[in-house]
C-alpha positions in Angstrom: 48.5 3.7 30.0 47.3 0.7 28.1 48.4 -2.4 26.4 47.6 -6.0 25.6 49.2 -9.4 25.5 48.8 -12.3 23.1 49.0 -15.6 24.9 48.8 -18.9 23.1 49.8 -22.5 23.8 53.1 -23.6 22.3 51.2 -26.5 20.7 49.6 -23.9 18.3 52.9 -23.8 16.5 53.7 -27.5 16.6 54.7 -28.7 13.1 55.0 -25.2 11.6 58.3 -23.6 10.7 57.5 -20.8 13.1 58.0 -23.2 16.0 61.7 -23.2 15.5 62.0 -19.6 14.2 60.3 -18.0 17.1 63.3 -18.5 19.4 65.3 -16.1 17.2 62.9 -13.2 17.9 64.7 -10.9 20.3 61.7 -9.2 21.7 61.0 -12.2 23.8 64.0 -11.4 25.9 62.8 -8.2 27.4 62.9 -7.8 31.2 59.7 -7.1 33.1 60.8 -3.5 33.6 61.4 -2.9 29.8 58.9 -1.9 27.2 58.8 -2.8 23.5 58.0 0.4 21.7 56.1 0.2 18.4 55.5 2.7 15.6 51.9 3.7 14.8 52.0 1.5 11.7 53.3 -1.4 13.7 50.5 -0.9 16.2 47.9 -0.8 13.4 49.3 -4.0 11.8 49.2 -5.9 15.1 45.7 -4.6 16.0 44.6 -5.8 12.5 46.0 -9.2 13.1 44.4 -9.5 16.5 41.0 -8.6 15.0 41.5 -11.2 12.1 42.5 -13.9 14.6 39.6 -13.1 16.9 37.2 -13.2 14.0 38.6 -16.5 12.8 38.4 -18.3 16.1 35.1 -17.0 17.1 33.1 -17.3 13.9 34.7 -19.3 11.2 36.5 -22.3 12.7 37.2 -24.8 9.9 40.0 -27.0 8.6 42.0 -23.9 7.6 41.6 -21.8 10.8 44.8 -23.2 12.5 46.9 -22.5 9.3 45.5 -19.0 9.0 46.1 -18.0 12.6 49.7 -19.4 12.6 50.4 -17.7 9.2 49.2 -14.4 10.6 51.4 -14.7 13.7 54.3 -15.4 11.5 53.6 -12.3 9.4 53.4 -9.9 12.4 
């Protein structure tokens, strides 16, 4: 069995529309004994996002990094 978690400070979303929209995402209401199942395509999309975000914050930090990371969170 495997898995991963994406943690980030709420301040990351401050000032972005996602800050207020994220409360509408139902998958944040899962209990600790429940699992969110994803299709293979969803897994591939999220893994792609994780790789893009990792690349952005480890190599290319610039004035646009924050916007790019939040935009990608919003897409996925």
